[in-house]
N, C-alpha and C positions, 0 to 999 in steps of 0.2 A: 465890388463893394466890400467895405469892412465888415458888414453884417452877414457875409456869406456863411453858409453852414460848413462846419469842418467835417470832411469825410462823408458828405451826403450821398456820394455815389458808391459807397461801399456796399457790396452785395450782402445778402442775408446771411450767408455762411460766415462772413467776417464778423457780423454782429453777434452771431451765436458763439464764435470763438472768443470774442471779447467778453461776452457774458460768462462763459465758462471760466475764463481767467479771473474775472472779478469774484466769482463765487468761490473759486479755489483759494484765493487770497483771504477772503472773508472767513472761510471755514478754518484755514490755518491760523488766522489771528485768534479766532474763538478757541481753538484747541490749545494754543500756547497760553492764552489768558486763563483758561480753565486749569491748566497745569500749575501756573503761578498761584492762582487762587486756592488750589488744593493744598499747596505747600504751606499756606497761612490760613487754613480754614478755621483753626482754633481762635486766632485773634478776631477774625470776621464774626465767628459765632459769639464771642464775648461782646463784640460791639453791638450785634443785633439783639442781645438779651439785656442790654443795659436798661431799656425802658421798663421791662417787667421786673427786673431786680430792684429798680428804684421804687416802683409801686409797692412791691412786697416789703421793702425796707421801711417805708412809711407806716406800715401796719405791724412792724416788729416781727416780720416773718423771714425765715431763711429763704434765700433764692436758690431754687433747684428744680430742674426739669428731669423727667424720667424717660427711659427707653422702654417702650412696650414690647419691642421685638428684638431678638438677638442681633439681627442684621441692620437694625434701624440706625445705629451709629454711623455705619459706613454709608448708608443711603443719605443721611443728613450731610455728611461731608461732601458727597457728590453733588447734592442739591446746592449747597453753599458754593461749591466750585463753579457750577454752571451759572448761578446767579451772579457771583462776582466776576466770572469770566465774561459774561455777556456785557456787563456794565463797563469792564475794562477794555473790551474790544470794540465797543460801540463806535468810538471815533474812527477806527480803521474801517469798520463796515460802512459807516457813512461816507468815508472818503472813497471807498471802492464804488459805492453807488453813484457818487458824484462823477467819478472818472468814466463810468459807463454812460451816464446821461448827458454829460457836458458836451461831447462832440455833436450831439443832435440839437443843440440849442444855439440860437443867435448869440452874439457877444453881449448884446443888451440884455438878453434873457439870462445869460450866465451871471452878469453883474447883479441882476435883480434877485436871482435864486440863491446866490452865495450867502448873503446875510441871514436868510432863513435857515440854511444848513448849519450855520454857526450858532444860531439862537436855539436850535432844537435841543442839543445836549445841555445847554445852560438852563433852559426851562425844565428839563427832566430832573436835573439835580435840585433845582429849587423846589419842585413838587415833592421829590423824595425826602428832602430835608424838612419840608413842612409836615409831611406825614410822620417822620421819625421823631422830631423834637416837639411837635404840638399835638398831633392827632393821637398817636399811639399812647402817650401818657394819659390822655383823657379817656380813651377806650379801656385801657387796663384798669384805671381807677373805677370806672363804671362796672366792669365785670367782677372785679374783686370785691365790690361792695355787697355782693350777694352771699358772702361767707358769713358763718355764724358759729357760735359755740367756741370751744377751745381751738384756737388757730394753730394746731399742732397735729402731726400725723398720729394715727391711733396707737402705733407702737413706740411713740416718743416718750421716754421716761420723764421728760420735763413737761408733759402735758399738764394743763392747769387743772387743779382739783377744786372741789367745792360745788357751788350751784351751777357753774358753767359746765362742769363735767357731766351733768345729767342731761345736757342738751345733745340732740343729734347733730354733731358738728358737720359743717359744710366747709371743707378745706380744699384749697387749690392744689392739685397734684398734676401739673401740666405735662403733656407729652412734648418731647423735643420736636417731633415732626409736625404736630398740629400747631405748635407755637410758630415755627418758622413759616408754615403755610399762611397763617394769619398775618404775620408781620410782613412777609414779602408781598402778599396780596395788597396790603395797604400801600406799601411803598411804590409798587408798580402802578396801582390805580391812580394815585395822586401824581406820579411822575408822568403818566400818559395823559392825564387830565390837563396838566399844565402845557401840553402841546397844542391845546385848542387855539390860543391866539396865534401861534405860529402857522397852523394849518389854515385857519380862516384868512389870515393876512396874506398868505401865499396865494390862496384862491382869489382874494380880492385884487392882488397885484396882477394876476393873470386875467382878470376881468370875468371870472366865472361866477362870482357873487358880488353883490353890492351892499352897502350899508343899509339901504332902504329895504332890500329883500330880507336881510338878517333881522332888521327891526320888525318887519311884518310877520315873521315866523317865530316870534318870541313864544307864543302859546305852544307851538309844536316843540320848540326847544326845551321848554319846561318839562313836557311829558317825557321826552327822550332822556333828558338828564336825570329825572327821577327814576326812570327805568334802569339806567346804567348804575346809578347810586345803589339801587336795591340789589343789583346783580354783583357788583364789585366789592361790596362791604358786607360784614356779618349782619345777621338779622336783628340789629338793634336800631331803633329809630334815631338815636342820637348821632351815631356815625354817619348814617345815611343823610341826615339833614345837614351835617357839616360838609360832606362831600358835595351835596347839591348846592349849598350856598357858595362854596368855593368855585365850582365849575360854572354856575350861572353868573357869578361875578366876572369870571374870565370871559364868558360869552359877551357880557356888556362891554368889557374892555376891548374885545375883538371888534365890536361894532365901531367903537371910536377909532381904532387903528385903521380899519378899512375906510372909514370916512376921511381920515387924514390922508391916506393913500390916494383917494379920489380927488381931494383938493390939490395935492401936488401934481397929479396927472393932468387935471384941468388947467392948472397954471402953466405947465410945460407946453400943452397943446395950444393954449392961447398965445404963448410967446412965439410959437412956430406958425401961427395963423391957421392951424388945422382944427380948431375947436368949432363944433357945429352946435348951435343953440337948439335946445329942445322946444318943439312947438307947443307942447302941452303946458 
């Protein structure tokens, strides 16, 4: 039959060798991508700091982050290299995962799985872009709103004199490491959150979940999404509500996608005369 498994009789040792080969290629891709990202870590840093610089510019403040430790600059470069290298090597890692899993799938299963593999990086990029261009400016505007007094450093000769000078100024002096941690956390949180429709659609295609079961578990999904939003975002209610709203919206979209998959499956089974009516 055309649906025969490829290499189903391979012994366990052959599967382990294949897994080792795929892991080696994935690690090599990550290392090469990290080296490439390290060579351009300054432009990547400048790109990641655009949201905070824009928020500070709106308030007439200079954009600058400080190094709290002598070695912090090098650690920041390594962190950026790893972050950029992982994103750059993700297609290669996904391809190696596909090469390892594909021989154990039927041809029909491979045809069904491949679109989800292609949609995954696209949805991650959409989530990361949503966080970078929409969420981060909102978050930075909220946090910077707690500043007061002369918005200049204490040793700045251009500090404002007069009534404001007698206030205990609250001025943003951000750490490079802390800022990158916050920014990358948002980007990764939204990038991974946008994988929800892909994951649920894949489970629905495999018959592991149904649109009805997803609809019946809405209350539990709300609790889980709220918990994840509280863990993945800083402790401010605004960003948590935004992440919750986006993820819950994706959950509702996933229900519609799974329902559409069920309609197509039922239509195909009816055409083949294999559909069994439910007695209930």
